[in-house]
N, C-alpha and C positions, 0 to 999 in steps of 0.2 A: 764507344766510338769504333767504327769499323775501320781497320788498317789494311791498306794494299799490301800483299805479300812482297811486292817488288821493292817496298821501302826498306826491307830487312836484307841484311846480307844473307847469301845462302846458308852460312853457318849459324847465324842467329835464327833463321826460320826453322832449320832443322832442330835446333835445340827447343824452340817453342813447341814444335809438333811433337817431339820425343817426350817432353814433359807432359803435354796433354795426353798422349795415347798411353802413358804410364801412371797417370795421375791417381785412378782408383784402384789399380793393382789387382783387380779381379779377372782381367782377361789374360789367359795363359797362352794366347797365340803368339807367334813371333813378332817381337818389337819392330824389327825391320819391315816386315810385311804391313804392320799397322801404319808405320811412318809412310811407307810407299803409298798406301791407300789414301791417307789423308792429303799427301803431296799432290796426288792426282785429283782428288776433290777440290783442293785449292786451285789448281791449274784450270779445271773445268768450270770453276765458279759455283760449284754446288755448296761449298762451305766457305767461310771467310774468317779472318781474325778479328777479334774483338778485344779492345782494350778498355777496362773500367778505371776511370781516373780516380774513383773513390777508394777502391780496394788496391788499386796500382797491380792489377793482375791482367793477364791475357788468357784468353780461351778461344776455342774454334767453335762456331755455330753455324747452323744451316742458314742459307740465304734468307729464307722466309722469317727468320728470327733476328736478323741483322738490324741494328739501329743504323742511323745515317753515316755515310762514309766520310771519314776524316782524312787529313793529309799526314797525321801522325805528329803534328806540331801544336798540340793543345787544343 
């Protein structure tokens, strides 16, 4: 389910983005730069948050890969 970034507090959104950009551990560029890039992409609507009810995990996906938009309430 797609989740609007505005449903999260700024602190929670940053934590989700930080976890996403550090997830695989193979990119050695600046974490802050990667966070800023993803935040800009979220603001521009290029990517969006996706929550998977089955695995109870959140990820960031390109808009063309997004499932239907949810309100974050199940």
